Every structure is written in C-alpha cells, then in structure tokens.
PDB file with one MODEL, atoms N, CA, C and O in Angstrom:
MODEL        1
ATOM      1  N   MET A   1       3.879 -23.028 -13.289  1.00  0.00           N
ATOM      2  CA  MET A   1       3.103 -21.616 -13.952  1.00  0.00           C
ATOM      3  C   MET A   1       2.039 -22.480 -15.140  1.00  0.00           C
ATOM      4  O   MET A   1       0.851 -22.158 -15.187  1.00  0.00           O
ATOM      5  N   ALA A   2       2.475 -23.362 -15.881  1.00  0.00           N
ATOM      6  CA  ALA A   2       1.365 -23.441 -16.938  1.00  0.00           C
ATOM      7  C   ALA A   2       0.401 -24.182 -16.613  1.00  0.00           C
ATOM      8  O   ALA A   2      -0.631 -24.245 -17.280  1.00  0.00           O
ATOM      9  N   LEU A   3       0.627 -24.897 -15.452  1.00  0.00           N
ATOM     10  CA  LEU A   3      -0.749 -25.818 -15.103  1.00  0.00           C
ATOM     11  C   LEU A   3      -1.672 -25.008 -14.292  1.00  0.00           C
ATOM     12  O   LEU A   3      -2.763 -25.416 -13.893  1.00  0.00           O
ATOM     13  N   PHE A   4      -1.197 -23.880 -14.076  1.00  0.00           N
ATOM     14  CA  PHE A   4      -2.755 -22.894 -13.092  1.00  0.00           C
ATOM     15  C   PHE A   4      -3.057 -21.522 -14.273  1.00  0.00           C
ATOM     16  O   PHE A   4      -4.143 -20.946 -14.330  1.00  0.00           O
ATOM     17  N   TYR A   5      -2.221 -21.280 -14.888  1.00  0.00           N
ATOM     18  CA  TYR A   5      -2.340 -19.939 -15.938  1.00  0.00           C
ATOM     19  C   TYR A   5      -1.916 -20.373 -17.475  1.00  0.00           C
ATOM     20  O   TYR A   5      -0.870 -19.985 -17.995  1.00  0.00           O
ATOM     21  N   LYS A   6      -2.990 -21.336 -18.208  1.00  0.00           N
ATOM     22  CA  LYS A   6      -2.504 -21.818 -19.132  1.00  0.00           C
ATOM     23  C   LYS A   6      -2.448 -21.125 -20.199  1.00  0.00           C
ATOM     24  O   LYS A   6      -1.860 -21.606 -21.168  1.00  0.00           O
ATOM     25  N   LYS A   7      -3.064 -19.787 -20.285  1.00  0.00           N
ATOM     26  CA  LYS A   7      -2.974 -18.684 -21.798  1.00  0.00           C
ATOM     27  C   LYS A   7      -1.785 -17.713 -20.925  1.00  0.00           C
ATOM     28  O   LYS A   7      -0.947 -17.273 -21.712  1.00  0.00           O
ATOM     29  N   GLN A   8      -1.565 -17.334 -19.625  1.00  0.00           N
ATOM     30  CA  GLN A   8      -0.836 -16.364 -19.295  1.00  0.00           C
ATOM     31  C   GLN A   8       0.218 -16.475 -18.566  1.00  0.00           C
ATOM     32  O   GLN A   8       0.733 -15.589 -17.883  1.00  0.00           O
ATOM     33  N   TRP A   9       0.725 -18.097 -18.761  1.00  0.00           N
ATOM     34  CA  TRP A   9       1.793 -18.591 -18.076  1.00  0.00           C
ATOM     35  C   TRP A   9       3.483 -17.758 -18.166  1.00  0.00           C
ATOM     36  O   TRP A   9       4.436 -17.792 -17.389  1.00  0.00           O
ATOM     37  N   LYS A  10       3.302 -17.155 -19.291  1.00  0.00           N
ATOM     38  CA  LYS A  10       4.866 -16.651 -19.542  1.00  0.00           C
ATOM     39  C   LYS A  10       4.519 -15.127 -18.729  1.00  0.00           C
ATOM     40  O   LYS A  10       5.561 -14.591 -18.350  1.00  0.00           O
ATOM     41  N   ILE A  11       3.396 -14.426 -18.431  1.00  0.00           N
ATOM     42  CA  ILE A  11       3.507 -13.354 -17.941  1.00  0.00           C
ATOM     43  C   ILE A  11       3.494 -13.300 -16.471  1.00  0.00           C
ATOM     44  O   ILE A  11       3.874 -12.345 -15.793  1.00  0.00           O
ATOM     45  N   ALA A  12       3.021 -14.417 -16.043  1.00  0.00           N
ATOM     46  CA  ALA A  12       2.703 -14.911 -14.568  1.00  0.00           C
ATOM     47  C   ALA A  12       4.069 -15.165 -14.053  1.00  0.00           C
ATOM     48  O   ALA A  12       4.473 -14.687 -12.994  1.00  0.00           O
ATOM     49  N   TYR A  13       4.946 -16.123 -15.024  1.00  0.00           N
ATOM     50  CA  TYR A  13       6.385 -16.486 -14.639  1.00  0.00           C
ATOM     51  C   TYR A  13       6.896 -14.851 -14.389  1.00  0.00           C
ATOM     52  O   TYR A  13       7.023 -14.313 -13.289  1.00  0.00           O
ATOM     53  N   LEU A  14       7.124 -14.287 -15.605  1.00  0.00           N
ATOM     54  CA  LEU A  14       7.763 -13.110 -15.225  1.00  0.00           C
ATOM     55  C   LEU A  14       7.882 -12.256 -14.153  1.00  0.00           C
ATOM     56  O   LEU A  14       8.870 -11.860 -13.535  1.00  0.00           O
ATOM     57  N   VAL A  15       6.253 -11.961 -13.995  1.00  0.00           N
ATOM     58  CA  VAL A  15       5.848 -10.785 -12.882  1.00  0.00           C
ATOM     59  C   VAL A  15       6.221 -11.709 -11.481  1.00  0.00           C
ATOM     60  O   VAL A  15       6.476 -10.928 -10.563  1.00  0.00           O
ATOM     61  N   MET A  16       6.317 -12.991 -11.094  1.00  0.00           N
ATOM     62  CA  MET A  16       6.572 -13.347 -10.114  1.00  0.00           C
ATOM     63  C   MET A  16       8.318 -13.409  -9.939  1.00  0.00           C
ATOM     64  O   MET A  16       8.885 -13.072  -8.899  1.00  0.00           O
ATOM     65  N   ILE A  17       8.876 -13.801 -10.910  1.00  0.00           N
ATOM     66  CA  ILE A  17      10.621 -13.765 -10.940  1.00  0.00           C
ATOM     67  C   ILE A  17      10.773 -12.149 -10.490  1.00  0.00           C
ATOM     68  O   ILE A  17      11.549 -11.804  -9.599  1.00  0.00           O
ATOM     69  N   THR A  18      10.063 -11.368 -11.108  1.00  0.00           N
ATOM     70  CA  THR A  18      10.356  -9.956 -11.003  1.00  0.00           C
ATOM     71  C   THR A  18      10.058  -9.610  -9.397  1.00  0.00           C
ATOM     72  O   THR A  18      10.658  -8.644  -8.925  1.00  0.00           O
ATOM     73  N   THR A  19       9.261 -10.276  -8.648  1.00  0.00           N
ATOM     74  CA  THR A  19       9.010  -9.926  -7.194  1.00  0.00           C
ATOM     75  C   THR A  19      10.177 -10.420  -6.522  1.00  0.00           C
ATOM     76  O   THR A  19      10.196 -10.243  -5.304  1.00  0.00           O
ATOM     77  N   MET A  20      11.239 -11.050  -7.097  1.00  0.00           N
ATOM     78  CA  MET A  20      12.419 -11.527  -6.316  1.00  0.00           C
ATOM     79  C   MET A  20      13.209 -10.086  -5.715  1.00  0.00           C
ATOM     80  O   MET A  20      14.049 -10.034  -4.816  1.00  0.00           O
ATOM     81  N   LEU A  21      12.668  -9.010  -6.489  1.00  0.00           N
ATOM     82  CA  LEU A  21      13.646  -7.835  -6.426  1.00  0.00           C
ATOM     83  C   LEU A  21      13.151  -7.151  -4.823  1.00  0.00           C
ATOM     84  O   LEU A  21      13.575  -6.034  -4.526  1.00  0.00           O
ATOM     85  N   VAL A  22      12.302  -7.860  -3.917  1.00  0.00           N
ATOM     86  CA  VAL A  22      11.974  -7.144  -2.751  1.00  0.00           C
ATOM     87  C   VAL A  22      13.275  -7.366  -1.600  1.00  0.00           C
ATOM     88  O   VAL A  22      13.387  -6.941  -0.450  1.00  0.00           O
ATOM     89  N   ASP A  23      14.206  -8.233  -2.454  1.00  0.00           N
ATOM     90  CA  ASP A  23      15.580  -8.633  -1.608  1.00  0.00           C
ATOM     91  C   ASP A  23      16.235  -7.277  -1.887  1.00  0.00           C
ATOM     92  O   ASP A  23      17.332  -7.203  -1.334  1.00  0.00           O
ATOM     93  N   ILE A  24      15.855  -6.057  -2.658  1.00  0.00           N
ATOM     94  CA  ILE A  24      16.605  -4.891  -2.545  1.00  0.00           C
ATOM     95  C   ILE A  24      17.115  -4.190  -1.237  1.00  0.00           C
ATOM     96  O   ILE A  24      18.190  -3.678  -0.925  1.00  0.00           O
ATOM     97  N   ASP A  25      15.502  -4.432  -0.374  1.00  0.00           N
ATOM     98  CA  ASP A  25      15.792  -3.948   1.065  1.00  0.00           C
ATOM     99  C   ASP A  25      17.235  -4.657   2.116  1.00  0.00           C
ATOM    100  O   ASP A  25      17.606  -4.217   3.204  1.00  0.00           O
ATOM    101  N   HIS A  26      17.750  -5.712   1.439  1.00  0.00           N
ATOM    102  CA  HIS A  26      19.014  -6.614   2.019  1.00  0.00           C
ATOM    103  C   HIS A  26      19.967  -5.456   1.801  1.00  0.00           C
ATOM    104  O   HIS A  26      20.851  -5.372   2.655  1.00  0.00           O
ATOM    105  N   LEU A  27      19.975  -4.697   0.997  1.00  0.00           N
ATOM    106  CA  LEU A  27      21.047  -3.332   0.880  1.00  0.00           C
ATOM    107  C   LEU A  27      21.283  -2.374   2.146  1.00  0.00           C
ATOM    108  O   LEU A  27      22.237  -1.704   2.541  1.00  0.00           O
ATOM    109  N   LEU A  28      20.079  -2.599   2.565  1.00  0.00           N
ATOM    110  CA  LEU A  28      19.979  -1.467   3.650  1.00  0.00           C
ATOM    111  C   LEU A  28      20.527  -1.938   5.417  1.00  0.00           C
ATOM    112  O   LEU A  28      20.345  -1.451   6.534  1.00  0.00           O
ATOM    113  N   ALA A  29      21.222  -3.072   4.893  1.00  0.00           N
ATOM    114  CA  ALA A  29      21.594  -3.782   6.238  1.00  0.00           C
ATOM    115  C   ALA A  29      22.810  -3.707   6.430  1.00  0.00           C
ATOM    116  O   ALA A  29      23.483  -3.554   5.410  1.00  0.00           O
ATOM    117  N   ASN A  30      23.511  -3.777   7.689  1.00  0.00           N
ATOM    118  CA  ASN A  30      24.992  -3.524   7.851  1.00  0.00           C
ATOM    119  C   ASN A  30      25.658  -5.130   8.835  1.00  0.00           C
ATOM    120  O   ASN A  30      25.635  -5.171  10.065  1.00  0.00           O
ATOM    121  N   PRO A  31      25.945  -5.754   8.363  1.00  0.00           N
ATOM    122  CA  PRO A  31      26.543  -6.215   6.796  1.00  0.00           C
ATOM    123  C   PRO A  31      25.240  -6.582   6.200  1.00  0.00           C
ATOM    124  O   PRO A  31      24.247  -6.852   6.874  1.00  0.00           O
ATOM    125  N   VAL A  32      25.291  -6.580   4.690  1.00  0.00           N
ATOM    126  CA  VAL A  32      24.649  -6.739   3.105  1.00  0.00           C
ATOM    127  C   VAL A  32      24.282  -8.277   4.009  1.00  0.00           C
ATOM    128  O   VAL A  32      23.244  -8.627   4.572  1.00  0.00           O
ATOM    129  N   TYR A  33      25.174  -8.740   3.907  1.00  0.00           N
ATOM    130  CA  TYR A  33      24.945 -10.430   3.746  1.00  0.00           C
ATOM    131  C   TYR A  33      25.359 -10.906   5.075  1.00  0.00           C
ATOM    132  O   TYR A  33      26.437 -10.484   5.495  1.00  0.00           O
ATOM    133  N   ASP A  34      24.649 -11.749   5.837  1.00  0.00           N
ATOM    134  CA  ASP A  34      24.820 -12.367   7.158  1.00  0.00           C
ATOM    135  C   ASP A  34      24.161 -13.746   7.013  1.00  0.00           C
ATOM    136  O   ASP A  34      22.931 -13.788   7.028  1.00  0.00           O
ATOM    137  N   ALA A  35      24.907 -14.942   6.868  1.00  0.00           N
ATOM    138  CA  ALA A  35      24.596 -16.084   6.575  1.00  0.00           C
ATOM    139  C   ALA A  35      23.766 -16.519   7.693  1.00  0.00           C
ATOM    140  O   ALA A  35      22.835 -17.300   7.495  1.00  0.00           O
ATOM    141  N   GLY A  36      24.058 -16.037   8.934  1.00  0.00           N
ATOM    142  CA  GLY A  36      23.194 -16.581  10.154  1.00  0.00           C
ATOM    143  C   GLY A  36      21.879 -15.602  10.402  1.00  0.00           C
ATOM    144  O   GLY A  36      21.203 -15.744  11.421  1.00  0.00           O
ATOM    145  N   ARG A  37      21.602 -14.730   9.536  1.00  0.00           N
ATOM    146  CA  ARG A  37      20.491 -13.541   9.906  1.00  0.00           C
ATOM    147  C   ARG A  37      19.053 -14.014   9.016  1.00  0.00           C
ATOM    148  O   ARG A  37      18.969 -14.310   7.824  1.00  0.00           O
ATOM    149  N   CYS A  38      18.270 -13.978   9.782  1.00  0.00           N
ATOM    150  CA  CYS A  38      16.977 -14.647   9.369  1.00  0.00           C
ATOM    151  C   CYS A  38      16.494 -13.045   8.864  1.00  0.00           C
ATOM    152  O   CYS A  38      16.933 -12.065   9.466  1.00  0.00           O
ATOM    153  N   SER A  39      15.618 -12.913   7.785  1.00  0.00           N
ATOM    154  CA  SER A  39      15.424 -11.942   7.049  1.00  0.00           C
ATOM    155  C   SER A  39      14.098 -11.802   7.113  1.00  0.00           C
ATOM    156  O   SER A  39      13.699 -10.829   6.474  1.00  0.00           O
ATOM    157  N   ILE A  40      13.043 -12.597   7.805  1.00  0.00           N
ATOM    158  CA  ILE A  40      11.728 -12.308   8.227  1.00  0.00           C
ATOM    159  C   ILE A  40      12.018 -11.546   9.187  1.00  0.00           C
ATOM    160  O   ILE A  40      13.086 -11.815   9.738  1.00  0.00           O
ATOM    161  N   GLY A  41      11.421 -10.647   9.604  1.00  0.00           N
ATOM    162  CA  GLY A  41      11.237  -9.537  10.611  1.00  0.00           C
ATOM    163  C   GLY A  41      12.435  -8.775  10.530  1.00  0.00           C
ATOM    164  O   GLY A  41      12.265  -7.696  11.098  1.00  0.00           O
ATOM    165  N   PHE A  42      13.733  -8.912   9.992  1.00  0.00           N
ATOM    166  CA  PHE A  42      14.761  -7.998  10.118  1.00  0.00           C
ATOM    167  C   PHE A  42      14.570  -6.664   8.961  1.00  0.00           C
ATOM    168  O   PHE A  42      14.597  -5.475   9.278  1.00  0.00           O
ATOM    169  N   HIS A  43      14.393  -7.157   7.682  1.00  0.00           N
ATOM    170  CA  HIS A  43      14.457  -6.075   6.757  1.00  0.00           C
ATOM    171  C   HIS A  43      13.185  -5.680   6.302  1.00  0.00           C
ATOM    172  O   HIS A  43      12.263  -6.486   6.173  1.00  0.00           O
ATOM    173  N   PRO A  44      13.072  -4.268   6.008  1.00  0.00           N
ATOM    174  CA  PRO A  44      11.640  -3.111   5.980  1.00  0.00           C
ATOM    175  C   PRO A  44      10.945  -4.088   5.052  1.00  0.00           C
ATOM    176  O   PRO A  44       9.751  -4.139   5.350  1.00  0.00           O
ATOM    177  N   LEU A  45      11.237  -4.846   4.084  1.00  0.00           N
ATOM    178  CA  LEU A  45      10.128  -5.398   3.146  1.00  0.00           C
ATOM    179  C   LEU A  45       9.817  -6.740   3.519  1.00  0.00           C
ATOM    180  O   LEU A  45       9.123  -7.446   2.788  1.00  0.00           O
ATOM    181  N   HIS A  46      10.400  -7.243   4.881  1.00  0.00           N
ATOM    182  CA  HIS A  46      10.492  -8.693   4.946  1.00  0.00           C
ATOM    183  C   HIS A  46       9.526  -8.684   6.110  1.00  0.00           C
ATOM    184  O   HIS A  46       9.268  -9.800   6.560  1.00  0.00           O
ATOM    185  N   GLU A  47       8.861  -7.509   6.765  1.00  0.00           N
ATOM    186  CA  GLU A  47       8.243  -7.607   8.226  1.00  0.00           C
ATOM    187  C   GLU A  47       6.973  -7.865   8.029  1.00  0.00           C
ATOM    188  O   GLU A  47       6.597  -7.999   6.864  1.00  0.00           O
ATOM    189  N   PHE A  48       6.092  -7.985   9.041  1.00  0.00           N
ATOM    190  CA  PHE A  48       4.708  -8.571   9.197  1.00  0.00           C
ATOM    191  C   PHE A  48       3.688  -7.637   8.262  1.00  0.00           C
ATOM    192  O   PHE A  48       2.914  -8.034   7.391  1.00  0.00           O
ATOM    193  N   ILE A  49       3.914  -6.354   8.687  1.00  0.00           N
ATOM    194  CA  ILE A  49       2.677  -5.414   8.034  1.00  0.00           C
ATOM    195  C   ILE A  49       2.840  -5.517   6.612  1.00  0.00           C
ATOM    196  O   ILE A  49       1.800  -5.545   5.953  1.00  0.00           O
ATOM    197  N   PRO A  50       4.098  -5.589   5.918  1.00  0.00           N
ATOM    198  CA  PRO A  50       4.393  -6.085   4.233  1.00  0.00           C
ATOM    199  C   PRO A  50       3.754  -7.027   3.953  1.00  0.00           C
ATOM    200  O   PRO A  50       2.744  -6.989   3.250  1.00  0.00           O
ATOM    201  N   ILE A  51       4.424  -8.404   4.648  1.00  0.00           N
ATOM    202  CA  ILE A  51       3.512  -9.620   4.523  1.00  0.00           C
ATOM    203  C   ILE A  51       2.307  -9.534   4.662  1.00  0.00           C
ATOM    204  O   ILE A  51       1.934 -10.382   3.851  1.00  0.00           O
ATOM    205  N   GLY A  52       1.368  -9.103   5.126  1.00  0.00           N
ATOM    206  CA  GLY A  52       0.184  -8.780   5.299  1.00  0.00           C
ATOM    207  C   GLY A  52      -0.641  -8.306   3.788  1.00  0.00           C
ATOM    208  O   GLY A  52      -1.543  -8.795   3.108  1.00  0.00           O
ATOM    209  N   ILE A  53       0.103  -7.255   3.723  1.00  0.00           N
ATOM    210  CA  ILE A  53      -0.091  -6.636   2.147  1.00  0.00           C
ATOM    211  C   ILE A  53       0.184  -7.714   1.022  1.00  0.00           C
ATOM    212  O   ILE A  53      -0.635  -7.845   0.112  1.00  0.00           O
ATOM    213  N   TYR A  54       1.110  -8.339   1.065  1.00  0.00           N
ATOM    214  CA  TYR A  54       1.398  -9.127   0.216  1.00  0.00           C
ATOM    215  C   TYR A  54       0.249 -10.360   0.040  1.00  0.00           C
ATOM    216  O   TYR A  54      -0.067 -10.917  -1.012  1.00  0.00           O
ATOM    217  N   CYS A  55      -0.157 -10.554   1.097  1.00  0.00           N
ATOM    218  CA  CYS A  55      -1.038 -11.780   0.971  1.00  0.00           C
ATOM    219  C   CYS A  55      -2.612 -10.950   0.821  1.00  0.00           C
ATOM    220  O   CYS A  55      -3.486 -11.809   0.933  1.00  0.00           O
ATOM    221  N   LEU A  56      -3.127  -9.776   0.639  1.00  0.00           N
ATOM    222  CA  LEU A  56      -3.831  -9.284   0.531  1.00  0.00           C
ATOM    223  C   LEU A  56      -4.016  -9.121  -1.310  1.00  0.00           C
ATOM    224  O   LEU A  56      -4.944  -9.341  -2.090  1.00  0.00           O
ATOM    225  N   LEU A  57      -2.926  -8.737  -1.422  1.00  0.00           N
ATOM    226  CA  LEU A  57      -2.707  -8.570  -2.823  1.00  0.00           C
ATOM    227  C   LEU A  57      -3.051  -9.748  -4.057  1.00  0.00           C
ATOM    228  O   LEU A  57      -3.386  -9.709  -5.241  1.00  0.00           O
ATOM    229  N   CYS A  58      -2.730 -10.904  -2.941  1.00  0.00           N
ATOM    230  CA  CYS A  58      -3.547 -12.315  -3.458  1.00  0.00           C
ATOM    231  C   CYS A  58      -4.948 -12.109  -3.774  1.00  0.00           C
ATOM    232  O   CYS A  58      -5.327 -12.565  -4.852  1.00  0.00           O
ATOM    233  N   VAL A  59      -5.798 -11.500  -3.030  1.00  0.00           N
ATOM    234  CA  VAL A  59      -7.154 -11.493  -3.353  1.00  0.00           C
ATOM    235  C   VAL A  59      -7.545 -10.897  -4.535  1.00  0.00           C
ATOM    236  O   VAL A  59      -8.361 -11.513  -5.220  1.00  0.00           O
ATOM    237  N   PHE A  60      -7.048  -9.593  -5.006  1.00  0.00           N
ATOM    238  CA  PHE A  60      -7.205  -8.903  -6.207  1.00  0.00           C
ATOM    239  C   PHE A  60      -6.795  -9.414  -7.520  1.00  0.00           C
ATOM    240  O   PHE A  60      -5.670  -9.175  -7.957  1.00  0.00           O
ATOM    241  N   PRO A  61      -7.740 -10.172  -8.228  1.00  0.00           N
ATOM    242  CA  PRO A  61      -6.813 -10.365  -9.654  1.00  0.00           C
ATOM    243  C   PRO A  61      -6.253  -9.613 -10.607  1.00  0.00           C
ATOM    244  O   PRO A  61      -5.805 -10.169 -11.610  1.00  0.00           O
ATOM    245  N   LYS A  62      -6.175  -8.080 -10.444  1.00  0.00           N
ATOM    246  CA  LYS A  62      -4.924  -7.519 -10.905  1.00  0.00           C
ATOM    247  C   LYS A  62      -3.499  -7.458 -10.280  1.00  0.00           C
ATOM    248  O   LYS A  62      -2.415  -7.284 -10.836  1.00  0.00           O
ATOM    249  N   THR A  63      -3.780  -7.633  -9.074  1.00  0.00           N
ATOM    250  CA  THR A  63      -2.272  -8.033  -8.310  1.00  0.00           C
ATOM    251  C   THR A  63      -2.061  -9.187  -8.093  1.00  0.00           C
ATOM    252  O   THR A  63      -0.929  -9.394  -7.655  1.00  0.00           O
ATOM    253  N   ARG A  64      -2.678 -10.041  -8.214  1.00  0.00           N
ATOM    254  CA  ARG A  64      -2.533 -11.559  -8.117  1.00  0.00           C
ATOM    255  C   ARG A  64      -0.822 -12.225  -8.120  1.00  0.00           C
ATOM    256  O   ARG A  64      -0.027 -12.703  -7.311  1.00  0.00           O
ATOM    257  N   PHE A  65      -0.891 -11.896  -9.573  1.00  0.00           N
ATOM    258  CA  PHE A  65       0.634 -12.544  -9.487  1.00  0.00           C
ATOM    259  C   PHE A  65       2.018 -11.886  -9.056  1.00  0.00           C
ATOM    260  O   PHE A  65       3.120 -12.434  -9.028  1.00  0.00           O
ATOM    261  N   VAL A  66       1.667 -10.481  -8.702  1.00  0.00           N
ATOM    262  CA  VAL A  66       2.908  -9.858  -7.537  1.00  0.00           C
ATOM    263  C   VAL A  66       2.521 -10.799  -6.170  1.00  0.00           C
ATOM    264  O   VAL A  66       3.290 -11.619  -5.668  1.00  0.00           O
ATOM    265  N   GLY A  67       0.850 -10.421  -5.585  1.00  0.00           N
ATOM    266  CA  GLY A  67       0.963 -11.292  -4.253  1.00  0.00           C
ATOM    267  C   GLY A  67       1.390 -12.596  -4.214  1.00  0.00           C
ATOM    268  O   GLY A  67       2.007 -12.929  -3.202  1.00  0.00           O
ATOM    269  N   ILE A  68       1.165 -13.621  -5.292  1.00  0.00           N
ATOM    270  CA  ILE A  68       1.593 -14.919  -5.096  1.00  0.00           C
ATOM    271  C   ILE A  68       3.171 -14.895  -5.141  1.00  0.00           C
ATOM    272  O   ILE A  68       3.648 -15.538  -4.206  1.00  0.00           O
ATOM    273  N   GLY A  69       3.860 -14.476  -5.757  1.00  0.00           N
ATOM    274  CA  GLY A  69       5.216 -14.130  -6.420  1.00  0.00           C
ATOM    275  C   GLY A  69       5.960 -13.496  -4.674  1.00  0.00           C
ATOM    276  O   GLY A  69       6.952 -13.963  -4.115  1.00  0.00           O
ATOM    277  N   LEU A  70       5.139 -12.429  -4.217  1.00  0.00           N
ATOM    278  CA  LEU A  70       6.170 -12.208  -2.849  1.00  0.00           C
ATOM    279  C   LEU A  70       5.349 -12.791  -1.740  1.00  0.00           C
ATOM    280  O   LEU A  70       5.457 -12.091  -0.734  1.00  0.00           O
ATOM    281  N   VAL A  71       4.753 -13.579  -1.611  1.00  0.00           N
ATOM    282  CA  VAL A  71       4.019 -14.787  -0.631  1.00  0.00           C
ATOM    283  C   VAL A  71       5.009 -15.851  -0.506  1.00  0.00           C
ATOM    284  O   VAL A  71       5.327 -16.442   0.526  1.00  0.00           O
ATOM    285  N   ILE A  72       5.603 -16.076  -2.081  1.00  0.00           N
ATOM    286  CA  ILE A  72       5.772 -17.745  -2.017  1.00  0.00           C
ATOM    287  C   ILE A  72       7.565 -17.224  -1.535  1.00  0.00           C
ATOM    288  O   ILE A  72       8.287 -18.042  -0.965  1.00  0.00           O
ATOM    289  N   HIS A  73       7.985 -16.038  -1.812  1.00  0.00           N
ATOM    290  CA  HIS A  73       9.301 -15.230  -1.522  1.00  0.00           C
ATOM    291  C   HIS A  73       9.309 -15.329   0.022  1.00  0.00           C
ATOM    292  O   HIS A  73      10.230 -15.992   0.501  1.00  0.00           O
ATOM    293  N   MET A  74       8.465 -14.797   0.830  1.00  0.00           N
ATOM    294  CA  MET A  74       8.448 -14.788   2.074  1.00  0.00           C
ATOM    295  C   MET A  74       8.355 -16.059   2.897  1.00  0.00           C
ATOM    296  O   MET A  74       8.841 -16.210   4.018  1.00  0.00           O
ATOM    297  N   ILE A  75       7.618 -17.021   2.147  1.00  0.00           N
ATOM    298  CA  ILE A  75       7.372 -18.528   2.721  1.00  0.00           C
ATOM    299  C   ILE A  75       8.985 -19.282   2.623  1.00  0.00           C
ATOM    300  O   ILE A  75       9.439 -20.069   3.454  1.00  0.00           O
ATOM    301  N   LEU A  76       9.706 -18.774   1.323  1.00  0.00           N
ATOM    302  CA  LEU A  76      10.932 -19.521   1.220  1.00  0.00           C
ATOM    303  C   LEU A  76      11.905 -18.840   1.882  1.00  0.00           C
ATOM    304  O   LEU A  76      13.055 -19.280   1.921  1.00  0.00           O
ATOM    305  N   ASP A  77      11.526 -17.614   2.513  1.00  0.00           N
ATOM    306  CA  ASP A  77      12.764 -16.806   3.506  1.00  0.00           C
ATOM    307  C   ASP A  77      12.844 -17.651   4.522  1.00  0.00           C
ATOM    308  O   ASP A  77      13.866 -18.235   4.882  1.00  0.00           O
ATOM    309  N   SER A  78      10.968 -17.789   5.357  1.00  0.00           N
ATOM    310  CA  SER A  78      11.175 -18.137   6.337  1.00  0.00           C
ATOM    311  C   SER A  78      11.136 -19.620   6.808  1.00  0.00           C
ATOM    312  O   SER A  78      11.022 -20.075   7.946  1.00  0.00           O
ATOM    313  N   ILE A  79      11.293 -20.396   5.310  1.00  0.00           N
ATOM    314  CA  ILE A  79      11.911 -21.918   5.565  1.00  0.00           C
ATOM    315  C   ILE A  79      13.381 -21.630   5.708  1.00  0.00           C
ATOM    316  O   ILE A  79      14.185 -22.451   6.150  1.00  0.00           O
ATOM    317  N   ASP A  80      13.613 -20.698   5.401  1.00  0.00           N
ATOM    318  CA  ASP A  80      15.788 -20.433   5.059  1.00  0.00           C
ATOM    319  C   ASP A  80      15.654 -20.334   6.693  1.00  0.00           C
ATOM    320  O   ASP A  80      16.221 -21.219   7.335  1.00  0.00           O
ATOM    321  N   CYS A  81      14.965 -19.349   7.380  1.00  0.00           N
ATOM    322  CA  CYS A  81      15.364 -18.998   8.526  1.00  0.00           C
ATOM    323  C   CYS A  81      15.215 -20.389   9.316  1.00  0.00           C
ATOM    324  O   CYS A  81      16.206 -20.721   9.966  1.00  0.00           O
ATOM    325  N   GLN A  82      14.244 -21.133   9.337  1.00  0.00           N
ATOM    326  CA  GLN A  82      14.178 -22.264  10.380  1.00  0.00           C
ATOM    327  C   GLN A  82      15.368 -23.012   9.715  1.00  0.00           C
ATOM    328  O   GLN A  82      16.116 -23.368  10.625  1.00  0.00           O
ATOM    329  N   VAL A  83      15.777 -23.338   8.696  1.00  0.00           N
ATOM    330  CA  VAL A  83      16.975 -24.538   8.563  1.00  0.00           C
ATOM    331  C   VAL A  83      18.166 -24.179   8.825  1.00  0.00           C
ATOM    332  O   VAL A  83      19.079 -24.958   9.099  1.00  0.00           O
ATOM    333  N   THR A  84      18.271 -22.635   8.745  1.00  0.00           N
ATOM    334  CA  THR A  84      19.652 -22.055   9.113  1.00  0.00           C
ATOM    335  C   THR A  84      19.503 -21.940  10.419  1.00  0.00           C
ATOM    336  O   THR A  84      20.146 -22.730  11.110  1.00  0.00           O
ATOM    337  N   SER A  85      18.870 -21.215  10.907  1.00  0.00           N
ATOM    338  CA  SER A  85      18.793 -20.680  12.674  1.00  0.00           C
ATOM    339  C   SER A  85      17.536 -21.791  13.657  1.00  0.00           C
ATOM    340  O   SER A  85      17.476 -21.651  14.879  1.00  0.00           O
ATOM    341  N   GLY A  86      16.806 -22.627  13.076  1.00  0.00           N
ATOM    342  CA  GLY A  86      16.077 -22.625  13.996  1.00  0.00           C
ATOM    343  C   GLY A  86      14.623 -21.928  14.051  1.00  0.00           C
ATOM    344  O   GLY A  86      13.764 -22.688  14.501  1.00  0.00           O
ATOM    345  N   VAL A  87      14.259 -20.912  13.766  1.00  0.00           N
ATOM    346  CA  VAL A  87      13.479 -19.645  14.000  1.00  0.00           C
ATOM    347  C   VAL A  87      12.755 -19.806  12.933  1.00  0.00           C
ATOM    348  O   VAL A  87      13.283 -20.450  12.027  1.00  0.00           O
ATOM    349  N   TRP A  88      11.501 -19.335  12.741  1.00  0.00           N
ATOM    350  CA  TRP A  88      10.391 -18.940  11.700  1.00  0.00           C
ATOM    351  C   TRP A  88      10.762 -17.450  11.281  1.00  0.00           C
ATOM    352  O   TRP A  88      10.578 -17.054  10.130  1.00  0.00           O
ATOM    353  N   PHE A  89      11.283 -16.669  12.259  1.00  0.00           N
ATOM    354  CA  PHE A  89      11.202 -15.171  12.115  1.00  0.00           C
ATOM    355  C   PHE A  89      11.955 -14.745  13.491  1.00  0.00           C
ATOM    356  O   PHE A  89      12.112 -15.498  14.453  1.00  0.00           O
ATOM    357  N   VAL A  90      12.446 -13.229  13.392  1.00  0.00           N
ATOM    358  CA  VAL A  90      13.248 -12.492  14.493  1.00  0.00           C
ATOM    359  C   VAL A  90      12.308 -12.376  15.446  1.00  0.00           C
ATOM    360  O   VAL A  90      12.576 -11.824  16.513  1.00  0.00           O
TER     361      VAL A  90
ENDMDL
END
C-alpha cells in the first residue's frame, strides 16, 4: 500500500480490508462453509456480473480502492478454487 499510495496508504488499507465483507454472502449458502466448494460463481457477490462491476470500480478514482480490494479478493478466491478443487470457477 505505502508503495503506491504514499499519502493515502492508511485509508487505502482500511478500505481494501473492509472489502472482505463481500464474504457476507457466504451466509446465504447451505451449508455456510464447505471446504470443497468454489465461491466464484456460487455465491451471489462472487458471480461474473458483480466481478465485472468490481473491475469497473477500479477505473474511477473515487471508487478505485474499493474496486481494487474486491478484485484482489476475487483473484484470491479463484486461486483458492484452483488449489482446492482444480477449477477456476463453478
């Protein structure tokens, strides 16, 4: 953070950490936690249309921190899918 946002790194950090709240949609699943389930394409906020919106948020300066945080989250979730189940998405 400090490397790219020298003056705003604390705000950027807090906003990007807050974007982890996107996982609240896991509470809609039954069961809530399944070790073998890929969240990309399964949970409502982890589907392709919202992911496209998250990418679009990266374009605008006022929403860039939120967009970057959400895109990083989706990238990490897709890597988790690949590692645990061998697929990038459901």
